[in-house]
DSSP file (Angstrom, degrees, kcal/mol; ACC not computed):
  #  RESIDUE AA STRUCTURE BP1 BP2  ACC     N-H-->O    O-->H-N    N-H-->O    O-->H-N    TCO  KAPPA ALPHA  PHI   PSI    X-CA   Y-CA   Z-CA
    1    1 A M              0   0    0      0, 0.0     6,-0.0     0, 0.0     0, 0.0   0.000 360.0 360.0 360.0 139.5   73.8  -58.3  -29.3
    2    2 A M        -     0   0    0      1,-0.1     0, 0.0     2,-0.1     0, 0.0  -0.522 360.0-105.8 -78.0 142.7   76.7  -58.8  -31.7
    3    3 A P     >  -     0   0    0      0, 0.0     4,-2.8     0, 0.0     5,-0.2  -0.311  39.4-105.2 -60.0 155.1   78.1  -55.9  -33.6
    4    4 A G  H  > S+     0   0    0      1,-0.2     4,-2.6     2,-0.2     5,-0.2   0.883 116.9  45.9 -53.7 -49.9   77.1  -55.9  -37.3
    5    5 A A  H  > S+     0   0    0      1,-0.2     4,-2.5     2,-0.2    -1,-0.2   0.901 114.9  48.0 -64.5 -40.6   80.4  -57.0  -38.8
    6    6 A L  H  > S+     0   0    0      2,-0.2     4,-2.8     1,-0.2    -2,-0.2   0.934 112.8  48.2 -65.2 -45.4   80.8  -59.8  -36.2
    7    7 A A  H  X S+     0   0    0     -4,-2.8     4,-2.5     2,-0.2    -2,-0.2   0.908 112.5  49.0 -61.9 -42.3   77.3  -61.0  -36.7
    8    8 A H  H  X S+     0   0    0     -4,-2.6     4,-2.3    -5,-0.2    -2,-0.2   0.945 114.3  44.5 -61.9 -48.9   77.7  -61.0  -40.5
    9    9 A D  H  X S+     0   0    0     -4,-2.5     4,-2.5     1,-0.2    -2,-0.2   0.883 112.7  52.7 -64.1 -38.6   81.0  -62.9  -40.3
   10   10 A W  H  X S+     0   0    0     -4,-2.8     4,-2.6     2,-0.2    -1,-0.2   0.923 110.5  46.9 -63.9 -45.2   79.6  -65.3  -37.8
   11   11 A R  H  X S+     0   0    0     -4,-2.5     4,-2.6     2,-0.2    -2,-0.2   0.915 112.1  50.7 -62.6 -43.0   76.5  -66.1  -39.9
   12   12 A A  H  X S+     0   0    0     -4,-2.3     4,-2.1     2,-0.2    -2,-0.2   0.921 112.0  46.8 -62.4 -44.2   78.7  -66.6  -43.0
   13   13 A L  H  X S+     0   0    0     -4,-2.5     4,-2.6     1,-0.2    -2,-0.2   0.929 113.4  48.5 -63.8 -44.9   81.1  -69.0  -41.1
   14   14 A N  H  X S+     0   0    0     -4,-2.6     4,-2.6     1,-0.2    -2,-0.2   0.881 110.2  51.4 -64.6 -37.8   78.1  -71.0  -39.7
   15   15 A N  H  X S+     0   0    0     -4,-2.6     4,-2.2     2,-0.2    -1,-0.2   0.907 111.3  48.2 -63.7 -40.8   76.5  -71.2  -43.1
   16   16 A L  H  X S+     0   0    0     -4,-2.1     4,-2.8     2,-0.2     5,-0.2   0.927 112.1  48.4 -64.4 -45.3   79.8  -72.5  -44.6
   17   17 A I  H  X S+     0   0    0     -4,-2.6     4,-2.6     1,-0.2    -2,-0.2   0.906 111.3  50.7 -62.4 -41.7   80.2  -75.0  -41.8
   18   18 A D  H  X S+     0   0    0     -4,-2.6     4,-0.7     2,-0.2    -1,-0.2   0.906 110.9  49.7 -60.8 -41.3   76.6  -76.2  -42.3
   19   19 A H  H >< S+     0   0    0     -4,-2.2     3,-1.1     1,-0.2     4,-0.3   0.956 114.5  42.3 -62.7 -51.8   77.2  -76.6  -46.0
   20   20 A Y  H >X S+     0   0    0     -4,-2.8     4,-2.0     1,-0.2     3,-2.0   0.869 106.4  65.0 -62.3 -36.0   80.4  -78.6  -45.5
   21   21 A G  H 3< S+     0   0    0     -4,-2.6    -1,-0.2     1,-0.3    -2,-0.2   0.674  90.2  65.1 -63.8 -18.0   78.7  -80.6  -42.7
   22   22 A Q  T << S+     0   0    0     -3,-1.1    -1,-0.3    -4,-0.7    -2,-0.2   0.709 113.4  32.5 -73.7 -19.5   76.2  -82.0  -45.2
   23   23 A R  T <4 S+     0   0    0     -3,-2.0    -2,-0.2    -4,-0.3    -1,-0.1   0.724 129.6   4.2-109.0 -30.5   79.1  -83.8  -46.9
   24   24 A Q  S  < S-     0   0    0     -4,-2.0    -1,-0.3     0, 0.0    33,-0.0  -0.984  85.1 -78.4-154.5 160.5   81.5  -84.7  -44.1
   25   25 A P        -     0   0    0      0, 0.0     3,-0.1     0, 0.0    -3,-0.1  -0.285  32.4-145.9 -65.0 146.3   81.9  -84.4  -40.3
   26   26 A I    >>  -     0   0    0      1,-0.1     4,-2.3    -5,-0.1     3,-1.8  -0.968  12.3-140.8-111.8 117.7   82.8  -81.1  -38.7
   27   27 A P  T 34>S+     0   0    0      0, 0.0     5,-1.1     0, 0.0     6,-0.5   0.837  97.8  47.7 -51.8 -43.2   85.0  -81.7  -35.6
   28   28 A C  T 345S+     0   0    0      1,-0.2    11,-0.1     2,-0.1    10,-0.0   0.629 123.5  33.2 -76.6 -10.8   83.5  -79.0  -33.4
   29   29 A R  T <45S+     0   0    0     -3,-1.8    -1,-0.2     1,-0.1     7,-0.1   0.591 110.7  58.7-116.8 -15.9   79.9  -80.1  -34.2
   30   30 A D  T  <5S-     0   0    0     -4,-2.3    -2,-0.1     6,-0.0    -1,-0.1   0.102 108.3-101.1-112.1  23.7   80.1  -83.8  -34.7
   31   31 A G  T   5 +     0   0    0     -4,-0.2     3,-0.1     2,-0.2    -3,-0.1   0.752  67.7 146.4  72.0  25.5   81.4  -85.1  -31.4
   32   32 A Y  S   <S+     0   0    0     -5,-1.1     2,-0.4    -6,-0.2    -4,-0.1   0.905  80.9  24.2 -56.3 -40.0   85.0  -85.7  -32.4
   33   33 A I  S    S-     0   0    0     -6,-0.5    -1,-0.2    17,-0.0     5,-0.2  -0.993  96.9-112.3-128.4 131.2   85.9  -84.7  -28.9
   34   34 A E  S    S+     0   0    0     -2,-0.4     2,-0.1    -3,-0.1     0, 0.0  -0.910  94.3  36.6-108.3 139.9   83.5  -84.9  -25.9
   35   35 A P  S >  S-     0   0    0      0, 0.0     3,-1.8     0, 0.0     4,-0.1   0.637  76.0-146.2 -79.5 161.8   82.4  -82.7  -24.5
   36   36 A S  G >  S+     0   0    0      1,-0.3     3,-1.2     2,-0.1     4,-0.1   0.713  93.0  75.0 -65.0 -19.7   81.8  -80.2  -27.3
   37   37 A R  G >   +     0   0    0      1,-0.3     3,-2.0     2,-0.1    -1,-0.3   0.521  67.2  96.5 -71.1  -1.9   82.5  -77.3  -25.0
   38   38 A T  G X  S+     0   0    0     -3,-1.8     3,-1.3     1,-0.3    -1,-0.3   0.826  71.9  66.1 -55.1 -32.3   86.2  -78.3  -25.2
   39   39 A W  G <  S+     0   0    0     -3,-1.2    37,-2.2     1,-0.3    -1,-0.3   0.712 113.3  31.0 -65.6 -19.1   86.6  -75.7  -27.9
   40   40 A T  G <  S+     0   0    0     -3,-2.0    -1,-0.3    35,-0.2    -2,-0.2   0.169  91.4 138.3-121.8  17.1   85.9  -73.0  -25.3
   41   41 A S    <   -     0   0    0     -3,-1.3    34,-0.1    -4,-0.2    -3,-0.1  -0.183  55.1-138.1 -62.3 152.9   87.4  -74.7  -22.3
   42   42 A E  S    S+     0   0    0      4,-0.0     2,-0.6     5,-0.0    -1,-0.1   0.559  82.1  93.3 -85.0 -10.0   89.4  -72.8  -19.8
   43   43 A K  S  > S-     0   0    0      1,-0.1     4,-2.2    -5,-0.1     3,-0.4  -0.748  70.0-148.7 -88.9 122.7   91.9  -75.8  -19.6
   44   44 A S  H  > S+     0   0    0     -2,-0.6     4,-2.6     1,-0.2     5,-0.2   0.854  95.9  56.8 -61.3 -35.9   94.7  -75.4  -22.0
   45   45 A A  H  > S+     0   0    0      2,-0.2     4,-1.9     1,-0.2    -1,-0.2   0.890 109.0  46.8 -63.6 -38.2   95.1  -79.2  -22.6
   46   46 A E  H  > S+     0   0    0     -3,-0.4     4,-2.3     2,-0.2    -2,-0.2   0.912 112.4  49.0 -69.2 -42.7   91.5  -79.3  -23.7
   47   47 A R  H  X S+     0   0    0     -4,-2.2     4,-2.7     1,-0.2    -2,-0.2   0.904 110.4  51.8 -63.1 -39.9   91.8  -76.3  -26.0
   48   48 A D  H  X S+     0   0    0     -4,-2.6     4,-2.1     2,-0.2    -1,-0.2   0.896 109.2  49.8 -63.3 -40.0   95.0  -77.9  -27.5
   49   49 A A  H  X S+     0   0    0     -4,-1.9     4,-1.9     2,-0.2    -1,-0.2   0.898 112.0  48.5 -64.7 -40.1   93.1  -81.1  -28.2
   50   50 A A  H  X S+     0   0    0     -4,-2.3     4,-1.2   -12,-0.2    -2,-0.2   0.923 109.5  51.9 -64.3 -44.1   90.3  -79.2  -29.8
   51   51 A A  H  < S+     0   0    0     -4,-2.7     3,-0.3     1,-0.2     4,-0.3   0.886 109.5  50.2 -61.1 -38.9   92.8  -77.2  -32.0
   52   52 A E  H >< S+     0   0    0     -4,-2.1     3,-1.5     1,-0.2    -1,-0.2   0.886 105.1  56.8 -66.8 -38.1   94.4  -80.4  -33.1
   53   53 A A  H >< S+     0   0    0     -4,-1.9     3,-1.1     1,-0.3    -1,-0.2   0.768  93.9  69.4 -63.9 -25.0   91.0  -81.9  -34.1
   54   54 A C  G >< S+     0   0    0     -4,-1.2     3,-2.3    -3,-0.3    -1,-0.3   0.703  74.9  88.0 -65.5 -18.7   90.4  -78.9  -36.3
   55   55 A G  G <  S+     0   0    0     -3,-1.5    -1,-0.2    -4,-0.3    -2,-0.1   0.742  89.6  45.3 -55.5 -27.1   93.1  -80.2  -38.7
   56   56 A D  G <  S+     0   0    0     -3,-1.1    -1,-0.3    -4,-0.2    -2,-0.1   0.360  86.1 117.9 -97.6   4.8   90.7  -82.4  -40.6
   57   57 A C    X   -     0   0    0     -3,-2.3     3,-1.4     1,-0.1     4,-0.2  -0.547  58.9-147.2 -79.5 132.8   88.0  -79.8  -40.9
   58   58 A P  T 3  S+     0   0    0      0, 0.0     3,-0.2     0, 0.0     4,-0.2   0.685 101.3  52.2 -69.8 -16.4   87.0  -78.6  -44.5
   59   59 A A  T 3> S+     0   0    0      1,-0.2     4,-2.8     2,-0.1     5,-0.3   0.163  74.8 117.8-101.7  17.4   86.3  -75.1  -43.1
   60   60 A L  H <> S+     0   0    0     -3,-1.4     4,-2.6     1,-0.2     5,-0.2   0.904  75.3  44.0 -52.5 -52.1   89.7  -74.8  -41.4
   61   61 A T  H  > S+     0   0    0     -3,-0.2     4,-2.6     1,-0.2    -1,-0.2   0.925 116.5  45.1 -64.1 -46.5   91.0  -71.8  -43.4
   62   62 A Q  H  > S+     0   0    0      2,-0.2     4,-2.1     1,-0.2    -1,-0.2   0.887 114.6  49.1 -66.1 -38.6   87.7  -69.8  -43.3
   63   63 A C  H  X S+     0   0    0     -4,-2.8     4,-2.4     2,-0.2    -2,-0.2   0.902 111.5  49.3 -67.3 -41.0   87.3  -70.6  -39.5
   64   64 A R  H  X S+     0   0    0     -4,-2.6     4,-2.6    -5,-0.3     5,-0.2   0.920 109.8  51.6 -63.2 -43.8   90.9  -69.5  -38.9
   65   65 A D  H  X S+     0   0    0     -4,-2.6     4,-2.5     1,-0.2    -2,-0.2   0.908 109.5  50.3 -59.4 -42.0   90.4  -66.3  -40.8
   66   66 A Y  H  X S+     0   0    0     -4,-2.1     4,-2.0     1,-0.2    -2,-0.2   0.945 111.5  48.0 -60.1 -48.3   87.3  -65.6  -38.8
   67   67 A G  H  < S+     0   0    0     -4,-2.4     6,-0.2     1,-0.2    -2,-0.2   0.870 113.6  46.3 -62.3 -38.7   89.2  -66.1  -35.5
   68   68 A I  H  < S+     0   0    0     -4,-2.6    -1,-0.2     1,-0.2    -2,-0.2   0.882 112.8  50.0 -71.3 -38.6   92.1  -64.0  -36.6
   69   69 A T  H  < S+     0   0    0     -4,-2.5    -2,-0.2     1,-0.3    -1,-0.2   0.815 120.5  36.9 -67.9 -30.5   89.8  -61.2  -37.8
   70   70 A H    ><  +     0   0    0     -4,-2.0     3,-1.9    -5,-0.2    -1,-0.3  -0.609  67.4 164.1-122.8  70.1   87.9  -61.3  -34.5
   71   71 A P  T 3   +     0   0    0      0, 0.0    -1,-0.1     0, 0.0    15,-0.1   0.675  68.8  72.1 -64.8 -16.1   90.5  -61.9  -31.8
   72   72 A E  T 3  S+     0   0    0     -3,-0.1     2,-0.2     2,-0.1    -5,-0.1   0.689  76.1  98.3 -72.5 -16.1   88.1  -60.9  -29.1
   73   73 A E  S <  S-     0   0    0     -3,-1.9     2,-0.2    -6,-0.2     4,-0.1  -0.526  73.1-135.8 -70.5 134.8   86.2  -64.1  -29.6
   74   74 A S        +     0   0    0     -2,-0.2     2,-0.1     2,-0.1    -2,-0.1  -0.562  58.4  36.5 -91.0 158.1   87.2  -66.8  -27.1
   75   75 A G  S    S-     0   0    0     -2,-0.2     2,-0.4   -34,-0.1   -35,-0.2  -0.443  95.9 -38.2 101.5-173.9   87.9  -70.4  -27.8
   76   76 A V        +     0   0    0    -37,-2.2     2,-0.4     5,-0.2     5,-0.2  -0.765  51.0 175.2 -94.4 130.3   89.4  -72.3  -30.7
   77   77 A Y  B >   -A   80   0A   0      3,-2.3     3,-1.5    -2,-0.4    -2,-0.0  -0.988  69.9 -11.5-133.8 124.7   88.9  -71.2  -34.3
   78   78 A G  T 3  S-     0   0    0     -2,-0.4   -14,-0.1     1,-0.3     3,-0.1   0.833 128.4 -52.0  59.6  35.9   90.6  -72.8  -37.2
   79   79 A G  T 3  S+     0   0    0      1,-0.2     2,-0.4   -29,-0.1    -1,-0.3   0.557 116.6 107.2  80.6   7.1   93.0  -74.8  -35.1
   80   80 A L  B <   -A   77   0A   0     -3,-1.5    -3,-2.3   -26,-0.0    -1,-0.2  -0.963  63.2-134.7-120.2 135.4   94.2  -71.8  -33.2
   81   81 A T     >  -     0   0    0     -2,-0.4     4,-2.5    -5,-0.2     5,-0.2  -0.345  35.2-103.2 -74.6 166.9   93.4  -71.0  -29.6
   82   82 A D  H  > S+     0   0    0      1,-0.2     4,-1.1     2,-0.2    -1,-0.1   0.866 124.3  52.7 -61.9 -34.2   92.4  -67.4  -28.7
   83   83 A I  H  4 S+     0   0    0      1,-0.2     3,-0.4     2,-0.2     4,-0.3   0.918 110.3  47.2 -66.0 -43.1   95.9  -66.8  -27.3
   84   84 A Q  H >4 S+     0   0    0      1,-0.2     3,-1.5     2,-0.2     7,-0.3   0.883 107.5  56.5 -65.7 -38.5   97.6  -68.1  -30.5
   85   85 A R  H 3< S+     0   0    0     -4,-2.5    -1,-0.2     1,-0.3    -2,-0.2   0.782 102.4  56.2 -65.9 -25.5   95.3  -65.9  -32.7
   86   86 A R  T 3< S+     0   0    0     -4,-1.1    -1,-0.3    -3,-0.4    -2,-0.2   0.503  91.2  81.9 -83.2  -3.8   96.4  -62.8  -30.8
   87   87 A N    X>  -     0   0    0     -3,-1.5     4,-2.0    -4,-0.3     3,-0.8  -0.859  64.9-164.0-104.7  99.6  100.0  -63.5  -31.7
   88   88 A P  H 3> S+     0   0    0      0, 0.0     4,-1.9     0, 0.0     5,-0.2   0.830  87.3  54.7 -55.4 -36.9  100.7  -62.3  -35.2
   89   89 A S  H 3> S+     0   0    0      1,-0.2     4,-1.3     2,-0.2     5,-0.1   0.875 109.0  48.4 -68.1 -34.0  103.9  -64.2  -35.7
   90   90 A H  H <> S+     0   0    0     -3,-0.8     4,-2.4    -6,-0.2    -1,-0.2   0.893 107.7  55.9 -69.6 -39.0  102.2  -67.5  -34.8
   91   91 A N  H  X S+     0   0    0     -4,-2.0     4,-2.3    -7,-0.3    -2,-0.2   0.896 104.7  52.3 -60.4 -41.7   99.3  -66.7  -37.2
   92   92 A R  H  X S+     0   0    0     -4,-1.9     4,-0.8     2,-0.2    -1,-0.2   0.898 110.9  47.2 -63.8 -39.6  101.7  -66.3  -40.1
   93   93 A V  H >< S+     0   0    0     -4,-1.3     3,-0.7     1,-0.2    -2,-0.2   0.944 114.5  45.8 -66.3 -47.5  103.3  -69.7  -39.5
   94   94 A K  H >< S+     0   0    0     -4,-2.4     3,-1.7     1,-0.2    -2,-0.2   0.833 103.9  63.0 -66.7 -33.4  100.0  -71.5  -39.1
   95   95 A E  H 3< S+     0   0    0     -4,-2.3    -1,-0.2     1,-0.3    -2,-0.2   0.794  94.9  62.3 -63.9 -26.6   98.5  -69.8  -42.2
   96   96 A G  T <<        0   0    0     -4,-0.8    -1,-0.3    -3,-0.7    -2,-0.2   0.552 360.0 360.0 -76.1  -6.3  101.2  -71.5  -44.3
   97   97 A Q    <         0   0    0     -3,-1.7    -1,-0.2    -4,-0.2    -2,-0.1   0.484 360.0 360.0 -78.2 360.0   99.9  -75.0  -43.4
């Protein structure tokens, strides 16, 4: 079971992605990259490809914020891998994009 804050943030992010997904494709959900598990792959090349695909996502900023707020989550969030999200200096550079 997810802790309360994580569950709340996860639901909010998913609701936002569902909302945006009604208007335009969402890379992690609409098959931009197959297989969809690439966002949580153990292979760095696959995670990097997933992170790059996030660039066109309308929920990029909110997803990145979620990933930075919850660094214990594995996988790609908002164009950042879990390793990148744990590096504060990298987060500041990426946030300016």
